[in-house]
FIKOLZA-1660 file (N, C-alpha, C; in steps of 0.1 Angstrom, whole numbers, plus 5000, padded with zeros to 4 digits):
% residues 240
   i   px   py   pz ch aa at
   1 8964 3492 5746  A  M  N
   1 8966 3503 5752  A  M CA
   1 8978 3511 5750  A  M  C
   2 8983 3522 5752  A  N  N
   2 8993 3526 5749  A  N CA
   2 9002 3531 5766  A  N  C
   3 9012 3520 5770  A  N  N
   3 9017 3525 5780  A  N CA
   3 9033 3531 5779  A  N  C
   4 9034 3532 5768  A  K  N
   4 9047 3537 5767  A  K CA
   4 9050 3553 5774  A  K  C
   5 9066 3553 5779  A  E  N
   5 9069 3569 5787  A  E CA
   5 9082 3569 5781  A  E  C
   6 9080 3578 5772  A  T  N
   6 9094 3581 5765  A  T CA
   6 9103 3595 5769  A  T  C
   7 9096 3603 5762  A  N  N
   7 9107 3618 5766  A  N CA
   7 9102 3619 5782  A  N  C
   8 9091 3619 5784  A  G  N
   8 9087 3621 5799  A  G CA
   8 9097 3612 5810  A  G  C
   9 9101 3602 5804  A  A  N
   9 9110 3596 5816  A  A CA
   9 9123 3601 5822  A  A  C
  10 9127 3614 5820  A  S  N
  10 9138 3622 5824  A  S CA
  10 9137 3626 5838  A  S  C
  11 9149 3624 5848  A  N  N
  11 9145 3625 5861  A  N CA
  11 9147 3641 5863  A  N  C
  12 9154 3649 5852  A  E  N
  12 9152 3663 5855  A  E CA
  12 9139 3672 5857  A  E  C
  13 9134 3679 5868  A  S  N
  13 9124 3684 5865  A  S CA
  13 9127 3696 5859  A  S  C
  14 9111 3700 5857  A  V  N
  14 9110 3710 5851  A  V CA
  14 9109 3723 5860  A  V  C
  15 9117 3732 5853  A  T  N
  15 9122 3749 5865  A  T CA
  15 9105 3757 5862  A  T  C
  16 9106 3764 5871  A  D  N
  16 9098 3776 5873  A  D CA
  16 9094 3783 5860  A  D  C
  17 9109 3786 5857  A  Q  N
  17 9112 3793 5840  A  Q CA
  17 9106 3787 5831  A  Q  C
  18 9110 3776 5830  A  Q  N
  18 9104 3767 5820  A  Q CA
  18 9090 3767 5819  A  Q  C
  19 9081 3768 5829  A  L  N
  19 9067 3767 5831  A  L CA
  19 9065 3784 5823  A  L  C
  20 9069 3790 5828  A  Q  N
  20 9068 3805 5824  A  Q CA
  20 9069 3807 5808  A  Q  C
  21 9080 3800 5805  A  D  N
  21 9087 3803 5787  A  D CA
  21 9073 3796 5782  A  D  C
  22 9067 3786 5787  A  Q  N
  22 9057 3777 5778  A  Q CA
  22 9044 3781 5780  A  Q  C
  23 9042 3795 5791  A  L  N
  23 9027 3800 5789  A  L CA
  23 9031 3812 5783  A  L  C
  24 9042 3817 5779  A  K  N
  24 9048 3827 5769  A  K CA
  24 9042 3825 5755  A  K  C
  25 9048 3811 5756  A  Y  N
  25 9045 3805 5741  A  Y CA
  25 9034 3809 5732  A  Y  C
  26 9023 3799 5744  A  Y  N
  26 9008 3799 5743  A  Y CA
  26 9001 3814 5742  A  Y  C
  27 9009 3824 5747  A  K  N
  27 9005 3836 5746  A  K CA
  27 9008 3839 5730  A  K  C
  28 9020 3840 5728  A  E  N
  28 9024 3842 5712  A  E CA
  28 9015 3835 5701  A  E  C
  29 9012 3824 5705  A  R  N
  29 9007 3813 5696  A  R CA
  29 8992 3814 5695  A  R  C
  30 8984 3821 5706  A  A  N
  30 8970 3823 5705  A  A CA
  30 8965 3824 5690  A  A  C
  31 8966 3833 5683  A  P  N
  31 8964 3837 5667  A  P CA
  31 8967 3827 5660  A  P  C
  32 8974 3818 5661  A  E  N
  32 8975 3808 5650  A  E CA
  32 8975 3795 5656  A  E  C
  33 8970 3791 5669  A  Y  N
  33 8970 3779 5676  A  Y CA
  33 8954 3771 5666  A  Y  C
  34 8948 3776 5662  A  D  N
  34 8933 3769 5657  A  D CA
  34 8937 3761 5642  A  D  C
  35 8950 3766 5638  A  D  N
  35 8956 3760 5624  A  D CA
  35 8960 3744 5626  A  D  C
  36 8964 3745 5639  A  W  N
  36 8971 3730 5641  A  W CA
  36 8957 3721 5645  A  W  C
  37 8947 3726 5653  A  W  N
  37 8935 3717 5653  A  W CA
  37 8927 3717 5640  A  W  C
  38 8926 3726 5635  A  Y  N
  38 8918 3723 5618  A  Y CA
  38 8925 3719 5606  A  Y  C
  39 8938 3715 5607  A  R  N
  39 8946 3711 5602  A  R CA
  39 8949 3721 5590  A  R  C
  40 8950 3731 5589  A  R  N
  40 8952 3740 5579  A  R CA
  40 8969 3746 5578  A  R  C
  41 8971 3750 5569  A  G  N
  41 8982 3757 5567  A  G CA
  41 8996 3745 5567  A  G  C
  42 9005 3747 5575  A  T  N
  42 9017 3733 5577  A  T CA
  42 9011 3722 5581  A  T  C
  43 8997 3725 5586  A  F  N
  43 8994 3713 5594  A  F CA
  43 8986 3706 5584  A  F  C
  44 8986 3705 5572  A  N  N
  44 8975 3701 5566  A  N CA
  44 8986 3692 5563  A  N  C
  45 8979 3676 5565  A  Q  N
  45 8987 3666 5561  A  Q CA
  45 8980 3658 5549  A  Q  C
  46 8974 3663 5540  A  G  N
  46 8966 3657 5528  A  G CA
  46 8949 3652 5535  A  G  C
  47 8942 3654 5524  A  D  N
  47 8929 3648 5526  A  D CA
  47 8928 3630 5534  A  D  C
  48 8937 3628 5533  A  E  N
  48 8934 3610 5539  A  E CA
  48 8937 3612 5552  A  E  C
  49 8951 3618 5554  A  A  N
  49 8954 3619 5570  A  A CA
  49 8949 3627 5577  A  A  C
  50 8944 3639 5572  A  N  N
  50 8932 3648 5577  A  N CA
  50 8919 3639 5582  A  N  C
  51 8917 3635 5571  A  Q  N
  51 8902 3627 5576  A  Q CA
  51 8902 3616 5587  A  Q  C
  52 8912 3615 5587  A  I  N
  52 8916 3601 5600  A  I CA
  52 8915 3608 5614  A  I  C
  53 8923 3621 5614  A  W  N
  53 8920 3629 5623  A  W CA
  53 8908 3635 5627  A  W  C
  54 8904 3637 5617  A  F  N
  54 8887 3644 5621  A  F CA
  54 8881 3634 5626  A  F  C
  55 8879 3624 5622  A  D  N
  55 8872 3608 5626  A  D CA
  55 8871 3606 5638  A  D  C
  56 8885 3605 5641  A  E  N
  56 8889 3603 5654  A  E CA
  56 8884 3614 5666  A  E  C
  57 8884 3623 5662  A  I  N
  57 8879 3635 5669  A  I CA
  57 8864 3633 5671  A  I  C
  58 8857 3630 5661  A  S  N
  58 8842 3628 5657  A  S CA
  58 8840 3614 5671  A  S  C
  59 8847 3604 5669  A  T  N
  59 8846 3595 5677  A  T CA
  59 8845 3596 5693  A  T  C
  60 8855 3602 5697  A  I  N
  60 8860 3611 5711  A  I CA
  60 8847 3618 5715  A  I  C
  61 8840 3628 5707  A  K  N
  61 8831 3637 5710  A  K CA
  61 8817 3627 5714  A  K  C
  62 8816 3619 5703  A  D  N
  62 8807 3607 5707  A  D CA
  62 8806 3600 5720  A  D  C
  63 8820 3597 5726  A  A  N
  63 8821 3590 5738  A  A CA
  63 8816 3601 5748  A  A  C
  64 8819 3617 5744  A  F  N
  64 8817 3622 5755  A  F CA
  64 8807 3625 5759  A  F  C
  65 8798 3623 5745  A  K  N
  65 8783 3628 5748  A  K CA
  65 8775 3616 5755  A  K  C
  66 8778 3606 5751  A  A  N
  66 8772 3594 5755  A  A CA
  66 8774 3592 5770  A  A  C
  67 8783 3600 5779  A  E  N
  67 8782 3603 5791  A  E CA
  67 8772 3610 5799  A  E  C
  68 8764 3620 5791  A  H  N
  68 8756 3632 5797  A  H CA
  68 8764 3638 5808  A  H  C
  69 8771 3646 5804  A  F  N
  69 8779 3655 5813  A  F CA
  69 8768 3664 5818  A  F  C
  70 8765 3672 5829  A  H  N
  70 8762 3682 5832  A  H CA
  70 8763 3693 5840  A  H  C
  71 8754 3700 5849  A  G  N
  71 8753 3708 5857  A  G CA
  71 8768 3719 5857  A  G  C
  72 8769 3723 5869  A  D  N
  72 8782 3732 5872  A  D CA
  72 8793 3728 5864  A  D  C
  73 8800 3729 5852  A  F  N
  73 8808 3727 5842  A  F CA
  73 8825 3734 5845  A  F  C
  74 8835 3729 5848  A  L  N
  74 8847 3735 5847  A  L CA
  74 8854 3728 5838  A  L  C
  75 8860 3741 5830  A  E  N
  75 8872 3734 5819  A  E CA
  75 8884 3742 5822  A  E  C
  76 8894 3734 5825  A  L  N
  76 8905 3737 5826  A  L CA
  76 8915 3740 5812  A  L  C
  77 8924 3749 5817  A  A  N
  77 8932 3753 5800  A  A CA
  77 8925 3753 5790  A  A  C
  78 8911 3759 5791  A  A  N
  78 8904 3761 5781  A  A CA
  78 8910 3767 5766  A  A  C
  79 8919 3775 5770  A  G  N
  79 8927 3782 5756  A  G CA
  79 8914 3787 5744  A  G  C
  80 8919 3783 5730  A  T  N
  80 8912 3791 5724  A  T CA
  80 8896 3784 5719  A  T  C
  81 8892 3775 5729  A  G  N
  81 8879 3766 5728  A  G CA
  81 8876 3757 5717  A  G  C
  82 8886 3750 5714  A  T  N
  82 8882 3738 5706  A  T CA
  82 8874 3730 5712  A  T  C
  83 8870 3731 5722  A  W  N
  83 8860 3720 5730  A  W CA
  83 8848 3726 5736  A  W  C
  84 8853 3739 5738  A  S  N
  84 8845 3747 5748  A  S CA
  84 8830 3749 5746  A  S  C
  85 8827 3747 5731  A  S  N
  85 8812 3749 5726  A  S CA
  85 8806 3735 5731  A  S  C
  86 8811 3726 5729  A  L  N
  86 8808 3711 5733  A  L CA
  86 8805 3712 5746  A  L  C
  87 8814 3714 5753  A  F  N
  87 8809 3714 5769  A  F CA
  87 8798 3725 5777  A  F  C
  88 8799 3736 5766  A  L  N
  88 8788 3744 5769  A  L CA
  88 8775 3738 5768  A  L  C
  89 8773 3730 5759  A  K  N
  89 8759 3723 5755  A  K CA
  89 8754 3716 5766  A  K  C
  90 8766 3711 5771  A  E  N
  90 8762 3702 5786  A  E CA
  90 8759 3710 5796  A  E  C
  91 8763 3726 5797  A  A  N
  91 8766 3726 5809  A  A CA
  91 8755 3738 5815  A  A  C
  92 8752 3738 5828  A  L  N
  92 8743 3746 5834  A  L CA
  92 8753 3762 5836  A  L  C
  93 8765 3761 5844  A  I  N
  93 8769 3773 5841  A  I CA
  93 8785 3768 5837  A  I  C
  94 8794 3772 5827  A  L  N
  94 8803 3769 5821  A  L CA
  94 8818 3779 5830  A  L  C
  95 8824 3771 5832  A  T  N
  95 8834 3781 5838  A  T CA
  95 8851 3777 5834  A  T  C
  96 8851 3784 5825  A  V  N
  96 8865 3787 5819  A  V CA
  96 8879 3792 5825  A  V  C
  97 8886 3785 5826  A  V  N
  97 8904 3788 5834  A  V CA
  97 8915 3785 5824  A  V  C
  98 8919 3795 5824  A  D  N
  98 8932 3798 5814  A  D CA
  98 8945 3807 5819  A  D  C
  99 8958 3802 5818  A  G  N
  99 8967 3811 5821  A  G CA
  99 8969 3825 5810  A  G  C
 100 8963 3821 5798  A  S  N
 100 8966 3831 5789  A  S CA
 100 8952 3837 5785  A  S  C
 101 8954 3853 5786  A  E  N
 101 8940 3861 5784  A  E CA
 101 8942 3861 5767  A  E  C
 102 8955 3861 5761  A  E  N
 102 8956 3859 5743  A  E CA
 102 8943 3848 5743  A  E  C
 103 8949 3834 5744  A  M  N
 103 8943 3824 5741  A  M CA
 103 8927 3825 5743  A  M  C
 104 8924 3832 5756  A  L  N
 104 8910 3833 5756  A  L CA
 104 8904 3839 5749  A  L  C
 105 8907 3852 5747  A  S  N
 105 8901 3863 5736  A  S CA
 105 8898 3858 5723  A  S  C
 106 8904 3843 5718  A  H  N
 106 8903 3835 5707  A  H CA
 106 8887 3829 5709  A  H  C
 107 8888 3824 5721  A  N  N
 107 8874 3814 5729  A  N CA
 107 8861 3818 5725  A  N  C
 108 8855 3813 5715  A  P  N
 108 8844 3818 5712  A  P CA
 108 8829 3819 5724  A  P  C
 109 8829 3808 5734  A  V  N
 109 8821 3810 5745  A  V CA
 109 8824 3824 5756  A  V  C
 110 8835 3826 5756  A  V  N
 110 8834 3834 5767  A  V CA
 110 8827 3846 5767  A  V  C
 111 8820 3850 5753  A  S  N
 111 8808 3861 5758  A  S CA
 111 8793 3856 5759  A  S  C
 112 8795 3843 5762  A  E  N
 112 8780 3839 5762  A  E CA
 112 8778 3842 5778  A  E  C
 113 8761 3845 5782  A  P  N
 113 8759 3844 5796  A  P CA
 113 8763 3838 5807  A  P  C
 114 8761 3824 5803  A  N  N
 114 8762 3817 5814  A  N CA
 114 8778 3809 5812  A  N  C
 115 8788 3818 5812  A  V  N
 115 8801 3813 5809  A  V CA
 115 8808 3822 5816  A  V  C
 116 8817 3819 5828  A  R  N
 116 8824 3825 5836  A  R CA
 116 8839 3824 5832  A  R  C
 117 8846 3831 5832  A  T  N
 117 8857 3832 5827  A  T CA
 117 8868 3837 5837  A  T  C
 118 8878 3827 5842  A  I  N
 118 8890 3831 5852  A  I CA
 118 8902 3829 5845  A  I  C
 119 8912 3839 5844  A  I  N
 119 8924 3838 5841  A  I CA
 119 8935 3835 5855  A  I  C
 120 8944 3825 5854  A  A  N
 120 8951 3821 5864  A  A CA
 120 8960 3809 5861  A  A  C
 121 8971 3808 5867  A  D  N
 121 8982 3797 5865  A  D CA
 121 8974 3782 5877  A  D  C
 122 8971 3777 5863  A  L  N
 122 8967 3766 5869  A  L CA
 122 8975 3757 5878  A  L  C
 123 8989 3762 5877  A  F  N
 123 9000 3755 5887  A  F CA
 123 8997 3758 5900  A  F  C
 124 8989 3771 5904  A  S  N
 124 8988 3776 5913  A  S CA
 124 8972 3776 5921  A  S  C
 125 8966 3776 5910  A  W  N
 125 8950 3778 5910  A  W CA
 125 8942 3768 5916  A  W  C
 126 8933 3773 5927  A  S  N
 126 8924 3767 5936  A  S CA
 126 8910 3767 5933  A  S  C
 127 8902 3754 5931  A  P  N
 127 8886 3760 5929  A  P CA
 127 8881 3769 5943  A  P  C
 128 8872 3776 5938  A  D  N
 128 8863 3781 5952  A  D CA
 128 8852 3776 5949  A  D  C
 129 8848 3766 5943  A  Q  N
 129 8830 3762 5947  A  Q CA
 129 8837 3745 5939  A  Q  C
 130 8826 3733 5946  A  L  N
 130 8827 3721 5936  A  L CA
 130 8816 3721 5924  A  L  C
 131 8823 3714 5916  A  Y  N
 131 8815 3710 5898  A  Y CA
 131 8810 3697 5898  A  Y  C
 132 8800 3698 5890  A  D  N
 132 8795 3682 5888  A  D CA
 132 8806 3678 5876  A  D  C
 133 8812 3686 5868  A  S  N
 133 8818 3680 5856  A  S CA
 133 8830 3689 5856  A  S  C
 134 8844 3683 5852  A  V  N
 134 8856 3686 5850  A  V CA
 134 8859 3683 5837  A  V  C
 135 8868 3689 5827  A  A  N
 135 8873 3686 5814  A  A CA
 135 8887 3692 5813  A  A  C
 136 8896 3689 5806  A  F  N
 136 8908 3695 5802  A  F CA
 136 8911 3689 5792  A  F  C
 137 8917 3694 5781  A  T  N
 137 8919 3690 5768  A  T CA
 137 8934 3693 5759  A  T  C
 138 8939 3687 5759  A  F  N
 138 8953 3688 5753  A  F CA
 138 8962 3696 5766  A  F  C
 139 8958 3691 5778  A  W  N
 139 8966 3703 5788  A  W CA
 139 8978 3691 5797  A  W  C
 140 8972 3678 5798  A  I  N
 140 8983 3671 5807  A  I CA
 140 8997 3666 5799  A  I  C
 141 8996 3667 5788  A  S  N
 141 9010 3664 5780  A  S CA
 141 9019 3675 5781  A  S  C
 142 9013 3686 5789  A  H  N
 142 9020 3696 5793  A  H CA
 142 9024 3699 5805  A  H  C
 143 9021 3687 5814  A  L  N
 143 9026 3689 5827  A  L CA
 143 9035 3683 5830  A  L  C
 144 9045 3690 5837  A  P  N
 144 9058 3677 5845  A  P CA
 144 9054 3667 5849  A  P  C
 145 9060 3658 5847  A  R  N
 145 9057 3646 5854  A  R CA
 145 9058 3646 5867  A  R  C
 146 9068 3653 5875  A  E  N
 146 9066 3652 5888  A  E CA
 146 9056 3663 5894  A  E  C
 147 9044 3668 5885  A  R  N
 147 9032 3673 5886  A  R CA
 147 9019 3668 5885  A  R  C
 148 9022 3658 5878  A  L  N
 148 9009 3649 5874  A  L CA
 148 8999 3644 5884  A  L  C
 149 9005 3642 5896  A  E  N
 149 8997 3637 5906  A  E CA
 149 8990 3649 5915  A  E  C
 150 8997 3659 5916  A  S  N
 150 8993 3669 5923  A  S CA
 150 8981 3676 5918  A  S  C
 151 8983 3676 5904  A  F  N
 151 8972 3679 5892  A  F CA
 151 8959 3675 5895  A  F  C
 152 8962 3660 5892  A  F  N
 152 8948 3652 5896  A  F CA
 152 8944 3652 5908  A  F  C
 153 8955 3656 5922  A  A  N
 153 8945 3660 5932  A  A CA
 153 8937 3673 5932  A  A  C
 154 8939 3684 5924  A  M  N
 154 8935 3694 5923  A  M CA
 154 8918 3694 5916  A  M  C
 155 8921 3684 5907  A  V  N
 155 8908 3679 5900  A  V CA
 155 8898 3672 5908  A  V  C
 156 8905 3664 5917  A  S  N
 156 8898 3655 5925  A  S CA
 156 8887 3666 5935  A  S  C
 157 8896 3678 5940  A  R  N
 157 8890 3687 5950  A  R CA
 157 8880 3696 5944  A  R  C
 158 8882 3695 5930  A  C  N
 158 8871 3702 5919  A  C CA
 158 8855 3698 5921  A  C  C
 159 8857 3683 5920  A  L  N
 159 8847 3676 5918  A  L CA
 159 8838 3673 5929  A  L  C
 160 8826 3672 5926  A  K  N
 160 8812 3669 5936  A  K CA
 160 8816 3653 5939  A  K  C
 161 8815 3647 5949  A  P  N
 161 8812 3630 5950  A  P CA
 161 8803 3626 5938  A  P  C
 162 8806 3618 5928  A  G  N
 162 8802 3615 5917  A  G CA
 162 8801 3622 5906  A  G  C
 163 8810 3634 5908  A  G  N
 163 8812 3641 5897  A  G CA
 163 8819 3635 5887  A  G  C
 164 8816 3639 5877  A  K  N
 164 8825 3635 5864  A  K CA
 164 8837 3641 5856  A  K  C
 165 8848 3633 5852  A  M  N
 165 8859 3642 5843  A  M CA
 165 8860 3636 5829  A  M  C
 166 8867 3644 5822  A  F  N
 166 8870 3641 5805  A  F CA
 166 8883 3646 5805  A  F  C
 167 8890 3639 5795  A  F  N
 167 8902 3646 5790  A  F CA
 167 8905 3642 5779  A  F  C
 168 8911 3648 5769  A  I  N
 168 8915 3642 5757  A  I CA
 168 8933 3650 5755  A  I  C
 169 8943 3641 5749  A  D  N
 169 8955 3649 5747  A  D CA
 169 8960 3640 5732  A  D  C
 170 8972 3645 5729  A  D  N
 170 8979 3635 5721  A  D CA
 170 8984 3621 5725  A  D  C
 171 8984 3612 5715  A  R  N
 171 8990 3605 5718  A  R CA
 171 9007 3603 5711  A  R  C
 172 9017 3595 5715  A  E  N
 172 9028 3593 5708  A  E CA
 172 9027 3587 5694  A  E  C
 173 9028 3589 5682  A  V  N
 173 9027 3584 5672  A  V CA
 173 9042 3585 5662  A  V  C
 174 9048 3569 5668  A  A  N
 174 9061 3569 5661  A  A CA
 174 9065 3574 5648  A  A  C
 175 9074 3578 5645  A  G  N
 175 9078 3583 5631  A  G CA
 175 9073 3595 5628  A  G  C
 176 9067 3601 5632  A  T  N
 176 9062 3612 5628  A  T CA
 176 9061 3628 5639  A  T  C
 177 9062 3637 5634  A  R  N
 177 9063 3650 5639  A  R CA
 177 9060 3660 5634  A  R  C
 178 9052 3668 5641  A  E  N
 178 9042 3679 5635  A  E CA
 178 9052 3691 5629  A  E  C
 179 9046 3698 5621  A  S  N
 179 9059 3706 5616  A  S CA
 179 9064 3717 5623  A  S  C
 180 9058 3722 5635  A  H  N
 180 9062 3732 5644  A  H CA
 180 9069 3726 5652  A  H  C
 181 9077 3715 5653  A  V  N
 181 9086 3707 5663  A  V CA
 181 9101 3706 5656  A  V  C
 182 9108 3710 5667  A  V  N
 182 9122 3718 5661  A  V CA
 182 9132 3702 5668  A  V  C
 183 9126 3700 5681  A  G  N
 183 9135 3690 5690  A  G CA
 183 9130 3686 5700  A  G  C
 184 9131 3676 5708  A  T  N
 184 9128 3674 5722  A  T CA
 184 9139 3667 5730  A  T  C
 185 9140 3671 5744  A  S  N
 185 9152 3672 5753  A  S CA
 185 9142 3664 5766  A  S  C
 186 9143 3656 5771  A  G  N
 186 9140 3649 5782  A  G CA
 186 9125 3654 5784  A  G  C
 187 9119 3661 5792  A  Q  N
 187 9106 3665 5795  A  Q CA
 187 9102 3675 5785  A  Q  C
 188 9111 3681 5777  A  T  N
 188 9107 3694 5769  A  T CA
 188 9107 3691 5752  A  T  C
 189 9100 3702 5748  A  M  N
 189 9097 3699 5734  A  M CA
 189 9103 3717 5729  A  M  C
 190 9109 3717 5718  A  I  N
 190 9112 3726 5711  A  I CA
 190 9103 3731 5700  A  I  C
 191 9097 3740 5699  A  R  N
 191 9088 3744 5690  A  R CA
 191 9093 3755 5682  A  R  C
 192 9081 3761 5669  A  K  N
 192 9087 3773 5666  A  K CA
 192 9072 3778 5661  A  K  C
 193 9068 3789 5661  A  L  N
 193 9057 3798 5659  A  L CA
 193 9059 3801 5642  A  L  C
 194 9050 3807 5638  A  N  N
 194 9049 3809 5623  A  N CA
 194 9058 3819 5617  A  N  C
 195 9064 3825 5628  A  N  N
 195 9072 3836 5622  A  N CA
 195 9086 3831 5625  A  N  C
 196 9084 3816 5629  A  G  N
 196 9103 3811 5631  A  G CA
 196 9110 3814 5643  A  G  C
 197 9105 3820 5652  A  D  N
 197 9109 3821 5665  A  D CA
 197 9107 3806 5675  A  D  C
 198 9116 3802 5679  A  P  N
 198 9115 3792 5685  A  P CA
 198 9110 3795 5700  A  P  C
 199 9110 3782 5708  A  A  N
 199 9101 3783 5723  A  A CA
 199 9102 3767 5726  A  A  C
 200 9104 3769 5742  A  T  N
 200 9108 3757 5747  A  T CA
 200 9092 3755 5759  A  T  C
 201 9086 3742 5756  A  I  N
 201 9073 3737 5763  A  I CA
 201 9076 3723 5772  A  I  C
 202 9068 3721 5779  A  V  N
 202 9069 3709 5785  A  V CA
 202 9062 3698 5775  A  V  C
 203 9068 3687 5772  A  K  N
 203 9059 3679 5765  A  K CA
 203 9060 3665 5772  A  K  C
 204 9051 3660 5778  A  N  N
 204 9054 3643 5781  A  N CA
 204 9041 3632 5774  A  N  C
 205 9047 3621 5772  A  F  N
 205 9035 3611 5767  A  F CA
 205 9030 3601 5779  A  F  C
 206 9022 3602 5788  A  F  N
 206 9022 3594 5798  A  F CA
 206 9014 3582 5794  A  F  C
 207 9018 3573 5800  A  G  N
 207 9010 3559 5796  A  G CA
 207 8993 3560 5806  A  G  C
 208 8986 3551 5796  A  D  N
 208 8969 3547 5802  A  D CA
 208 8970 3545 5815  A  D  C
 209 8979 3532 5818  A  K  N
 209 8977 3526 5830  A  K CA
 209 8982 3536 5840  A  K  C
 210 8991 3544 5841  A  E  N
 210 8999 3552 5848  A  E CA
 210 8988 3563 5852  A  E  C
 211 8982 3569 5842  A  I  N
 211 8972 3582 5845  A  I CA
 211 8960 3575 5853  A  I  C
 212 8956 3562 5849  A  E  N
 212 8944 3556 5855  A  E CA
 212 8947 3552 5871  A  E  C
 213 8959 3552 5872  A  Q  N
 213 8968 3547 5884  A  Q CA
 213 8963 3558 5894  A  Q  C
 214 8972 3573 5888  A  I  N
 214 8972 3585 5895  A  I CA
 214 8960 3590 5898  A  I  C
 215 8949 3588 5889  A  A  N
 215 8935 3590 5892  A  A CA
 215 8932 3585 5902  A  A  C
 216 8931 3572 5905  A  A  N
 216 8926 3566 5917  A  A CA
 216 8934 3568 5929  A  A  C
 217 8945 3573 5927  A  S  N
 217 8950 3575 5940  A  S CA
 217 8944 3586 5948  A  S  C
 218 8935 3597 5940  A  V  N
 218 8934 3609 5943  A  V CA
 218 8913 3607 5941  A  V  C
 219 8910 3595 5944  A  G  N
 219 8895 3592 5945  A  G CA
 219 8888 3592 5929  A  G  C
 220 8893 3591 5922  A  I  N
 220 8889 3591 5906  A  I CA
 220 8885 3579 5899  A  I  C
 221 8879 3574 5898  A  E  N
 221 8877 3561 5888  A  E CA
 221 8879 3568 5870  A  E  C
 222 8892 3564 5867  A  L  N
 222 8892 3567 5854  A  L CA
 222 8892 3557 5842  A  L  C
 223 8892 3558 5833  A  H  N
 223 8892 3548 5821  A  H CA
 223 8898 3555 5810  A  H  C
 224 8907 3551 5806  A  V  N
 224 8920 3561 5795  A  V CA
 224 8919 3549 5785  A  V  C
 225 8915 3558 5771  A  H  N
 225 8917 3551 5758  A  H CA
 225 8923 3555 5748  A  H  C
 226 8925 3549 5739  A  C  N
 226 8932 3555 5729  A  C CA
 226 8923 3554 5714  A  C  C
 227 8923 3566 5702  A  T  N
 227 8918 3560 5692  A  T CA
 227 8931 3554 5685  A  T  C
 228 8927 3550 5673  A  P  N
 228 8938 3541 5666  A  P CA
 228 8951 3551 5661  A  P  C
 229 8953 3564 5659  A  K  N
 229 8965 3569 5656  A  K CA
 229 8967 3582 5664  A  K  C
 230 8956 3588 5666  A  Y  N
 230 8963 3604 5671  A  Y CA
 230 8962 3609 5685  A  Y  C
 231 8951 3601 5695  A  F  N
 231 8948 3607 5703  A  F CA
 231 8943 3596 5718  A  F  C
 232 8947 3603 5730  A  Q  N
 232 8946 3595 5742  A  Q CA
 232 8932 3601 5749  A  Q  C
 233 8924 3595 5757  A  Y  N
 233 8915 3606 5760  A  Y CA
 233 8907 3593 5775  A  Y  C
 234 8900 3602 5783  A  G  N
 234 8898 3595 5794  A  G CA
 234 8885 3598 5797  A  G  C
 235 8875 3592 5805  A  I  N
 235 8864 3596 5810  A  I CA
 235 8862 3584 5824  A  I  C
 236 8859 3595 5837  A  G  N
 236 8858 3591 5850  A  G CA
 236 8850 3599 5858  A  G  C
 237 8847 3594 5869  A  S  N
 237 8840 3602 5881  A  S CA
 237 8846 3598 5894  A  S  C
 238 8843 3607 5901  A  K  N
 238 8850 3607 5915  A  K CA
 238 8841 3597 5924  A  K  C
 239 8849 3589 5931  A  T  N
 239 8843 3579 5937  A  T CA
 239 8840 3581 5954  A  T  C
 240 8851 3591 5960  A  V  N
 240 8848 3594 5973  A  V CA
 240 8848 3611 5976  A  V  C
% end
């Protein structure tokens, strides 16, 4: 298991302005976001590395499908929908929430009749119903360390007793850096858009056990795993 806590170990809290800067970055990045996911353009690492990436994604998708998620399904930070189509297949109704209308405009599921779309700041949003399933992808690494517990408390409030949750995120890969990363400092990372404009976002890598313990503290039994190279993911359920 990966239990390293590196750039997230800063004692300096993330400011509200930095969170607004992060949201602005994703609004501006919306048209090009999927290049990262599909390993296009500057994110193309060559056939061998790309194949490892896609194989590891397939492994996680298989693990997700084996759990038979169902019912009223909530996806937090749905973005451009790289996972939304898979979640929709498991859902009676899929609710997608994101702070960026621009990101959601690239999400292919939002026009489906059994999809409910909410544009809201996830740092202040509260659910208006309970869900059988909750998922979030590539989101918790953008949470300030001091807000991780409150986020999981919100996830717990979203879930029915026995309801299931799923997440996937980056794992820290020593000695590698994506092409859009300029540098890191404390809990933040500086990235650049395709046009060269820089932006500061939150970027933390949380340990497997740390995530499991925080989830347990709010009534979610969560098991966190890592693929050999790129990803961290977790599957769990609400116990109380």
